[in-house]
Each structure stands twice: as structure tokens, then as C-alpha cells.
C-alpha positions in Angstrom: -7.6 8.7 -33.2 -8.9 11.5 -31.1 -11.9 10.5 -29.0 -15.3 12.3 -29.4 -15.5 13.9 -25.9 -19.3 13.8 -26.1 -19.6 10.0 -26.4 -20.9 9.5 -22.8 -22.1 13.0 -22.1 -24.5 12.7 -25.1 -26.4 10.3 -22.9 -27.7 13.4 -21.2 -27.7 15.8 -24.1 -29.9 14.1 -26.7 -33.6 13.2 -26.9 -36.7 14.1 -24.9 -36.4 10.9 -22.9 -33.3 12.3 -21.3 -35.1 15.4 -20.0 -35.4 13.9 -16.4 -31.7 13.1 -16.3 -30.9 16.7 -17.4 -33.3 18.1 -14.9 -31.4 16.4 -12.0 -28.1 17.6 -13.4 -29.3 21.2 -13.8 -30.1 21.2 -10.1 -26.3 20.6 -9.3 -25.2 23.3 -11.7 -24.9 21.8 -15.2 -25.8 24.1 -18.1 -26.7 23.4 -21.7 -23.0 23.9 -22.6 -22.0 21.4 -19.8 -24.1 18.7 -21.4 -21.8 18.8 -24.4 -18.6 18.5 -22.3 -17.1 15.4 -20.6 -18.2 14.8 -17.1 -15.4 14.0 -14.7 -15.6 12.6 -11.2 -13.3 13.8 -8.5 -13.2 11.0 -5.9 -12.1 12.5 -2.6 -11.1 10.5 0.5 -11.3 13.5 2.7 -12.0 12.7 6.4 -11.3 14.1 9.8 -10.5 10.6 11.3 -6.9 10.6 10.2 -4.1 13.2 9.5 -3.4 11.4 6.2 -6.7 12.7 4.7 -7.7 15.8 6.7 -6.5 18.2 3.9 -7.9 16.3 0.9 -11.0 18.4 0.7 -8.9 21.3 -0.4 -6.9 19.1 -2.9 -10.2 17.9 -4.4 -11.3 21.4 -5.1 -7.9 22.1 -6.8 -8.5 19.0 -9.0 -12.0 20.2 -9.8 -10.6 23.6 -10.8 -8.1 22.0 -13.1 -10.7 19.8 -14.8 -13.1 22.7 -15.2 -10.5 25.1 -16.8 -9.5 22.3 -19.2 -13.1 22.0 -20.5 -14.7 19.3 -18.4 -17.7 19.3 -16.0 -16.3 18.0 -12.7 -18.2 16.6 -9.7 -16.6 15.9 -6.3 -17.8 12.9 -4.5 -16.5 11.2 -1.4 -15.6 7.7 -0.2 -14.4 6.4 3.2 -11.0 6.1 4.8 -9.8 4.5 8.1 -6.6 5.1 9.9 -4.3 2.1 10.3 -2.2 4.0 12.8 -5.2 4.7 15.0 -6.7 1.2 14.7 -3.3 -0.6 15.1 -3.3 -3.1 18.0 -7.1 -2.8 18.4 -10.1 -4.8 17.1 -10.5 -2.0 14.6 -7.5 -3.2 12.7 -9.6 -5.9 11.2 -11.4 -3.3 9.1 -8.3 -1.9 7.5 -7.8 -4.2 4.6 -11.5 -4.7 3.9 -11.7 -0.9 3.6 -9.6 -1.1 0.5 -12.4 -3.0 -1.2 -15.1 -0.7 0.2 -13.2 2.3 -1.3 -12.8 0.5 -4.6 -16.4 -0.6 -4.9 -17.8 2.8 -3.8 -15.8 4.7 -6.4 -16.6 2.3 -9.2 -20.3 2.5 -8.2 -20.4 6.3 -8.5 -18.5 6.3 -11.8 -20.8 3.6 -13.3 -24.1 4.9 -11.9 -23.4 8.5 -12.9 -22.0 7.6 -16.4 -18.9 9.6 -15.8 -16.4 10.0 -18.6 -13.3 10.4 -16.5 -12.0 10.2 -13.0 -9.4 11.8 -10.7 -9.0 9.8 -7.5 -7.2 11.4 -4.5 -6.0 9.2 -1.7 -3.9 9.5 1.4 -3.8 6.7 4.0 -2.6 3.2 3.1 -5.7 1.5 1.7 -6.8 4.6 -0.2 -4.2 4.2 -2.9 -4.8 0.6 -3.9 -8.5 1.1 -3.4 -8.5 4.0 -5.8 -6.3 2.1 -8.4 -8.6 -1.0 -8.2 -11.6 1.3 -8.8 -9.8 3.0 -11.8 -9.0 -0.5 -13.3 -12.6 -1.7 -12.8 -14.3 1.6 -13.9 -12.4 1.6 -17.3 -12.6 5.4 -17.9 -9.6 7.7 -18.4 -8.2 8.4 -14.9 -5.4 9.9 -12.8 -4.5 9.0 -9.3 -3.2 11.8 -7.0 -1.5 11.1 -3.7 -2.4 13.4 -0.8 1.2 13.6 0.2 3.5 12.7 3.0 3.5 14.3 6.5 6.5 16.3 7.7 8.8 14.6 10.2 8.3 15.2 13.9 11.3 16.2 16.1 12.4 14.9 19.5 15.9 15.3 21.0 17.1 16.9 17.8 16.1 13.9 15.7 13.4 13.2 13.2 10.7 10.9 14.5 7.4 9.5 13.3 4.5 7.3 14.3 6.7 4.2 14.4 8.8 6.0 17.0 5.8 6.0 19.3 5.1 2.2 18.9 8.8 1.5 19.6 8.7 3.9 22.5 6.1 1.6 24.1 8.6 -1.2 24.0 11.4 1.0 25.4 9.0 2.1 28.2 8.2 -1.5 29.0 11.9 -2.3 29.0 12.6 0.6 31.4 14.7 2.5 28.9 12.5 5.6 28.9 10.1 7.0 31.5 6.5 8.2 31.3 7.5 11.8 30.5 9.8 10.8 27.6 7.1 8.5 26.1 4.6 11.4 26.3 7.0 13.8 24.6 7.5 11.3 21.8 3.7 10.9 21.5 3.1 14.6 21.3 5.9 15.3 18.8 5.6 12.4 16.3 2.8 13.7 14.0 3.0 17.5 13.4 0.2 17.9 10.9 -1.6 16.7 7.7 -0.2 13.9 5.5 0.5 10.2 5.5 3.2 8.5 7.6 6.6 9.9 6.6 8.9 6.9 6.1 8.9 4.5 3.2 5.8 2.8 4.8 2.8 1.6 2.9 1.2 4.9 1.8 4.5 6.3 0.5 5.4 2.9 -1.0 2.1 2.6 -2.9 2.2 6.2 -4.0 5.7 5.6 -5.4 4.4 2.4 -7.1 1.4 4.3 -8.7 3.8 7.0 -10.1 6.2 4.3 -11.4 3.3 2.5 -13.0 2.4 5.7 -14.8 -1.0 6.3 -13.1 0.1 9.5 -11.3 1.6 12.7 -12.7 5.4 13.0 -12.3 6.3 14.1 -8.8 3.0 13.2 -7.2 4.3 10.6 -4.9 7.0 12.7 -3.2 5.4 16.1 -3.1 4.7 16.8 0.6 1.0 17.1 1.8 1.4 20.6 3.0 3.1 22.4 0.1 2.4 24.5 -3.0 3.6 21.5 -5.0 0.7 19.3 -3.9 -2.0 21.8 -4.7 -0.4 22.3 -8.2 -0.2 18.6 -8.6 -3.9 18.2 -8.0 -4.9 21.0 -10.3 -2.7 19.5 -13.1 -4.4 16.1 -12.5 -7.8 17.6 -13.3 -6.4 18.9 -16.6 -4.6 15.7 -17.3 -7.8 13.7 -17.3 -9.3 15.9 -20.0 -6.1 15.4 -22.0 -6.4 11.6 -21.6 -10.0 11.9 -22.9 -8.8 13.8 -25.9 -6.1 11.2 -26.6 -8.4 8.2 -25.9 -5.9 6.7 -23.4 -7.5 4.4 -20.9 -6.2 2.7 -17.7 -5.7 -0.6 -19.6 -3.3 1.3 -21.9 -1.2 2.3 -19.0 -1.6 -0.6 -16.4 0.3 -3.3 -18.4 2.5 -6.1 -17.2 5.6 -4.0 -17.9 4.1 -1.1 -15.9 3.6 -3.4 -12.9 7.3 -4.5 -13.3 8.3 -0.8 -13.2 6.3 -0.4 -10.0 7.9 -3.5 -8.4 11.3 -2.3 -9.4 10.8 1.1 -7.8 9.4 -0.5 -4.6 12.4 -2.8 -4.4 14.9 0.1 -5.0 13.2 2.3 -2.3 12.9 -0.5 0.3 9.1 -0.3 0.3 6.4 -2.0 2.4 5.6 -5.7 2.3 2.0 -4.6 1.7 3.1 -3.6 -1.8 3.0 -7.3 -2.8 -0.5 -7.7 -1.6 -1.8 -4.5 -3.2 -0.1 -4.8 -6.5 -1.4 -8.3 -7.0 -4.9 -7.0 -6.3 -4.6 -4.0 -8.6 -3.2 -6.3 -11.4 -6.2 -8.7 -10.8 -8.6 -5.7 -11.4 -6.6 -4.7 -14.5 -6.6 -8.3 -15.8 -2.8 -8.4 -15.9 -1.1 -11.7 -15.3 1.0 -10.8 -12.3 1.9 -13.5 -9.7 3.7 -13.6 -6.4 6.6 -15.3 -8.2 7.2 -12.2 -10.3 8.3 -10.3 -7.2 11.0 -12.9 -6.5 12.2 -12.7 -10.1 12.6 -8.9 -9.9 14.0 -9.0 -6.3 17.0 -10.9 -7.6 18.0 -8.1 -10.0 17.1 -4.8 -8.4 19.3 -3.3 -5.7 18.0 -1.6 -2.6 19.4 2.0 -2.8 17.3 4.2 -0.6 18.3 5.0 3.0 14.7 5.5 4.1 12.8 4.6 7.3 12.0 2.1 8.8 15.4 0.5 8.1 17.2 3.7 7.2 17.7 7.3 8.3 15.5 9.5 6.1 11.8 10.2 5.4 9.9 10.9 2.2 10.2 14.7 2.6 14.0 14.2 2.4 13.7 12.3 -0.8 11.5 15.1 -2.2 14.2 17.6 -1.2 16.9 15.8 -3.3 14.8 15.2 -6.4 12.0 12.8 -5.5 10.8 9.6 -7.0 11.3 11.0 -10.5 15.0 11.4 -9.9 15.2 7.8 -8.6 13.3 6.6 -11.7 15.6 8.5 -13.9 18.6 6.8 -12.3 17.0 3.4 -12.6 16.0 4.0 -16.3 19.6 5.1 -17.2 20.9 1.9 -15.6 18.4 -0.3 -17.6 16.1 -1.3 -14.8 12.8 0.3 -16.1 10.7 -0.2 -19.2 10.9 3.3 -20.7 8.3 2.7 -23.4 5.4 2.3 -21.0 2.6 4.9 -21.5 1.7 7.2 -18.6 -1.2 9.6 -17.6 0.8 12.5 -19.2 0.1 11.0 -22.6 3.9 10.4 -22.8 6.0 7.4 -22.1 8.1 6.9 -18.9 11.3 7.7 -20.8 9.8 10.9 -22.3 8.7 12.1 -18.9 12.1 11.3 -17.3 13.9 13.4 -19.9 12.3 16.4 -18.2 12.9 15.1 -14.7 15.6 16.4 -12.4 18.6 14.3 -11.5 19.4 13.6 -7.8 21.0 16.6 -6.0 24.7 16.4 -6.1 26.2 15.3 -2.7 22.9 13.9 -1.4 23.0 10.7 0.7 19.3 9.7 0.7 19.8 7.5 -2.4 23.0 5.4 -2.6 24.9 4.7 -5.8 24.6 1.4 -7.5 28.1 0.4 -6.7 27.5 0.9 -3.0 23.8 -0.1 -2.3 22.2 -1.0 1.0 21.6 -4.4 -0.6 22.8 -5.7 -3.9 19.2 -7.2 -4.4 15.7 -6.2 -3.3 14.6 -6.3 0.3 11.2 -7.8 -0.2 11.5 -11.6 -0.4 8.9 -14.3 -1.0 9.6 -17.4 1.1 8.1 -20.9 0.4 8.3 -24.2 2.2 6.2 -26.7 4.1 5.1 -23.9 6.4 3.9 -21.7 3.5 3.5 -23.6 0.2 2.0 -20.7 -1.7 4.3 -18.0 -0.3 5.0 -15.7 2.7 6.6 -12.3 2.6 9.6 -11.0 4.5 11.3 -7.6 4.4 15.0 -8.1 5.1 16.3 -4.5 4.7 18.5 -3.7 7.7 18.2 -7.3 9.1 21.6 -8.9 9.8 20.2 -12.3 10.5 19.9 -14.4 7.3 18.9 -17.7 9.0 17.0 -18.3 12.2 15.9 -21.6 13.7 14.0 -21.7 17.0 11.0 -23.2 18.8 7.6 -22.1 17.9 5.6 -20.1 20.5 2.1 -20.3 19.1 -0.8 -17.9 19.7 -4.1 -17.7 18.0 -4.5 -13.9 18.4 -2.3 -10.9 18.7 -3.7 -9.9 22.1 -2.4 -13.0 23.9 1.0 -12.8 22.0 1.4 -9.2 23.1 0.7 -10.0 26.7 3.3 -12.8 26.6 5.9 -10.3 25.2 5.1 -7.6 27.8 5.3 -10.2 30.6 8.8 -11.3 29.4 7.6 -14.8 28.5 9.2 -14.7 25.1 12.9 -15.5 25.0 15.8 -14.8 22.6 15.8 -17.5 19.9 12.0 -18.1 19.9 9.8 -18.0 16.9 6.7 -16.1 17.9 3.7 -17.2 15.8 0.4 -15.4 15.5 -2.1 -17.2 13.4 -5.9 -17.2 12.5 -5.4 -13.6 11.6 -5.3 -13.9 7.8 -7.8 -12.5 5.3 -10.5 -14.9 6.3 -9.4 -15.7 9.8 -8.9 -12.2 11.1 -11.1 -11.4 9.4 -9.3 -8.7 7.5 -5.6 -9.7 7.9 -4.7 -7.1 10.6 -1.2 -5.6 10.8 1.1 -6.5 13.6 3.1 -3.2 14.0 2.4 -2.9 17.7 3.9 -6.2 18.7 6.8 -6.0 16.2 7.6 -2.5 17.4 7.5 -3.6 21.0 10.0 -6.4 20.3 12.3 -3.8 18.6 11.9 -1.5 21.6 12.8 -4.3 24.0 15.9 -5.0 21.9 14.5 -8.3 20.5 13.9 -7.2 17.0 16.4 -9.7 15.5 16.7 -12.3 18.3 13.0 -13.3 18.1 11.4 -14.1 14.8 7.8 -13.1 14.4 5.6 -15.1 12.0 2.0 -14.5 11.0 -0.7 -15.2 8.4 -1.7 -11.6 9.0 0.2 -8.5 7.8 2.8 -6.1 8.9 2.8 -2.3 8.7 5.1 -0.6 6.2 6.7 0.8 9.4 7.6 -2.7 10.7 11.3 -3.8 10.7 13.1 -6.7 12.3 13.0 -10.4 11.8 9.4 -10.7 10.7 7.5 -12.9 8.1 3.9 -12.2 7.2 1.3 -13.2 4.6 1.9 -16.9 5.4 -0.3 -18.8 3.0 -2.5 -20.7 2.9 -3.7 -19.1 6.1 -4.6 -21.0 9.2 -8.4 -20.4 8.7 -8.2 -22.3 5.4 -6.2 -25.2 6.8 -2.8 -24.0 5.8 0.2 -25.7 7.5 0.5 -22.8 10.0 -2.7 -24.1 11.5 -1.0 -27.5 12.2 2.0 -26.0 14.0 2.4 -27.0 17.6 4.1 -25.2 20.5 7.8 -26.2 20.5 8.0 -27.3 16.9 11.3 -26.1 15.4 10.9 -23.5 12.7 13.5 -22.2 10.2 13.5 -19.0 8.2 16.2 -18.7 5.6 16.2 -15.5 3.6 19.2 -16.6 1.4 17.4 -19.8 0.3 14.0 -18.0 0.4 12.6 -20.9 2.5 10.3 -21.1 5.5 9.8 -24.6 7.1 9.0 -26.5 10.2 10.8 -29.7 11.3 7.6 -31.8 11.1 7.3 -34.9 8.9 4.7 -35.2 6.2 3.2 -38.1 8.1 2.8 -36.1 11.3 1.3 -33.2 9.4 -1.3 -35.5 7.8 -2.2 -36.9 11.3 -2.6 -33.3 12.6 -4.6 -32.4 9.6 -7.1 -35.2 10.2 -7.7 -33.9 13.7 -7.9 -30.2 12.7 -11.3 -28.4 12.7 -11.7 -25.0 11.1 -13.0 -22.2 13.5 -16.3 -20.7 12.4 -16.1 -17.7 10.0 -17.2 -14.3 11.0 -20.8 -14.0 9.8 -22.1 -10.4 10.3 -21.7 -7.1 8.5 -18.9 -6.0 6.3 -16.4 -8.3 8.0 -18.7 -11.3 7.4 -19.1 -10.4 3.7 -15.3 -10.1 3.5 -14.5 -13.3 5.3 -16.8 -15.4 3.0 -15.5 -13.8 -0.3 -11.8 -12.9 0.1 -9.1 -14.9 -1.7 -5.8 -16.1 -0.4 -3.2 -13.4 0.3 -0.9 -14.9 -2.3 -3.5 -13.8 -4.8 -3.9 -10.3 -3.4 -6.7 -10.9 -1.0 -9.3 -9.9 -3.5 -13.0 -10.3 -3.1 -14.1 -11.1 -6.7 -11.5 -13.8 -7.4 -14.1 -16.5 -7.9 -15.9 -14.5 -10.5 -12.9 -14.2 -12.9 
């Protein structure tokens, strides 16, 4: 049944008691005719603090134009963003994951307080995308997510480079492989303009997941930030929300268990970020979909990794756009039986109906590999369990030749001390470098460890030293790394009981992570363990006292469900 578009806007259009509401809205340009039209929020994450979002003000205006021409009354409002790339390796990284919830809560607040009928949310940097999708799920109004788009690749020595090249350059510089001048040239060339980091890192991963889930218009995730495609994408999103209102299609009709399985499938096929597990669990929690960490391992066993994309491959997102984009990959996956084609999307059509109109991959391209010659026959994101992580840890094994590693634990309670040890050449081949008390509660904020992982790669130790943490890794991280170890050290997880020199084994084939310590010894250590005090002040204090385990998505309203 077609929805009456005035259902919510009539709050402002009927009765003398609504005159004060109408008076306020008249001051921002609403006319008598406007009170009879649906009111749509355009949530913009525009900011000058990161290249990922510096252009989104223009994109928000394009979405507003599309909504207005379709017959809605649109209002642009803003929320925050922070840059993971800028905060990486600093105390500022603690604020990264908590910003996801600030973004989600602020968008939901505006939609609810202003009684908006629909929503277009535009995001760029890593936490914008899950933050917007959590807000969409909690706001429960027809909505479309638009990705701000990927950055163009930088160039150095006739090769494409990006922000991860700079982090790895620090390790090369420390190792004496490159000099000051070369490092500066890499630094000055890596990020040529607006857009999110170019490889299949967290932003591009989550944008691809949003499109696969049906919450973005076809093509949104791979359209470059600086292109006519992106502006058209945003304008179409404004019109699409009005169409969803006409059809009465809500986020709950789109964000189903099968839609999340489509998202996981695309992430696995593209070789996406480990952060996808954390964020998809959180979005599913908001959408009240029964998704667990074990669902990722179930799908990992069946979906091949077919994309030759950075950080473990050759190409960047702009190259994928050039050969057909995420839609072409989805079409390939659907034809092979990997996707649920009957899932509804924000076009008002199903996945299968959308893909009938999608292009196939460009003939002769080598960004996406054929199913009979994949990079891996199964997915690259693996959930590991064992006596070191009973509820699950996450590894990304794309491009990693080492399937099993056993070595002595080198234990640090913060990233700064661990980095100093690496830079001082105190970490040796075969070691298991452990950084703990940096989980959701302990960090607080579960900071990413791109700096130290990239330094290890730059020093040629990316696969000879295993790096373990209850924190996170950037989507740009590659090498022998395991993150999201849960329960975290702050909550008394086994990683808190690990001692220097304990032998640790990571086995990606068996999907196990363990320490060679008896149950009796672990109980003895537990009886002597004392939890450090939680952070108590400001946004990080609120976060530390409310956030759930990473194996449940590190959500802040878990206890209330």
C-alpha cells in the first residue's frame, strides 16, 4: 500500500496548537505547501579535518536538490567526523571508534527531535559509514546512505601509492632502506585530494558492504569522490528517499539477515577490512538482526577472495570503478550463486533486479580474478578461537604465506612501549608481539595499530613477527596480525594473564589461537590479577563504562536490549 506522505508532516500542518512549530519552520524557509510535503533530513559529515570529508558539503547540497525536485522538503544538518589516518599512532586514536556512536546518536537525535520523515546520510571516513547505518536502523524512517567516495591514488616512482605507503615508509626509513628525502616525497605524494583512503581499507570496505546490503544506490561505493558520478549519485539519493516514502519501504525491510549475508559475502570477495566484522555486528544489533561472529566464519568457508586490491594486492578502488565497480562484482557473485538476489534495496527493486541493469566486468581486466583462479579459494577474514580468545579474535590472511606461527610472547600494555621496542630492534624474528589493555573498555576506544604493523612490514618483519592485540587494525594493515582478541584484557580476558615468554600459537587453517599455559596456571594467575581503573571522564569515560565486547560489535546500548 502506498504510504500517505503527510503522515508525519501533518504534525506541523494541522491545528492551532501547531502554530509555534510552523512559525519556527517558516523562519528556515518552509511554506504552506511545504507543510503538506514529507520533510527529509540530509545528514552531512562535512569537515575540514580530513580529506575523506572535505567535499561532502557540496554532495549534501546535491542530495538536497534531488530531494526537493522529487517533492520533499529537505534540511541539511551536520554531524562530526574524525580522521583515523591523522590520529593513528597518537592518543587521539582512542576517540576513533567512539566517534561511530557519537555520529549515530547525533543523527538519530536530529531525525527524532525534528520529526523527519526520511533521511539521506552521507559519510566518508571509516566511522562515518557504520555510524550513519546505525543511525538509519535506530531512526526507523525511509533512508539512503551515500558514500563520499574514494580518493585518487598518489604517484611516486611511477607507482600508485596511498597513506599506508607513508606508514610503511617510516619502517623503511628506520631500517635504512630509504633516506629523509625519499620519505618526504612519499609523504607529499600519497594523498592528492578529497576522498577516503584508496585501497580496500575500512571506508571502501564498509561502503561496499552498504551497497551490497541494499542501503546505497547501485554504484555508490565505487564512484570516486571527485567525479561527476558522485554528484549524480547524491542527487539521485535525495530522489530515492522520496520514492521509498511513496512505496512505504523502511530500513527494516532492507536490512535483513540475508542482506547482511550479502554484505559479508562482498567483503570476503573483495578482501575487505577486519573492521567490517566489528561494524556489521554493530549495525545488525541496531537493526535487531540476529547476526553473530560465527556467521562470518560460516560464510568465510564458502566465498573466494577474488579482488587484487590493496593492502594485499596491486590495485585501488578507483581501478575497480574503472572496470565496472562493485555492481559488476556483485553481478558476478549473483550469477555464481553467492548472493541472495531477492533482497530489497533502496531503489525499491531487489538485488537481482538492480543487477540486471548493471555492467559486467570489463573484458581483459585483472582487478577481479576469475572463480577458477582466485587469490584464495575461501575468504580472507578469519575468526580465531582458543584459550587465548574464547569468544573470538579476527585475522586477515590475504597475502600472508604463514599459516601457523608459534613463538614467545613479548608483552606490552600499550602501543607506545611496543613501538619503541620495535624501533630499537628489540623484537626478533619468531616473536609474538602482544599489545593489550587497548580494547573497547581498556583503550578506551579500541585504537588501531596501523603504525606499528606498517613499521614491522617496512622493516621486513611483516610475516616473521606475529602481532596480537585486543585493539583493532586499520583496513590498511597487512601481515601476520590478529586483532579484536576477546574478552579483552580490561575485562579479565585470558590475554590479561599472558606472561612474557609464554609460547603462543596462531593457526589460520585450524582457526585457533592459543597459549601453552595450563588451565591450573591460568586460574592461579587469574586469582592474582587486578583490573586497572576504567577511564572516568568525558566521552571516553562514558564509552568505557557502557561499551560491549568487540565480539558483539562494541556497541554502547547492548545492556538495554
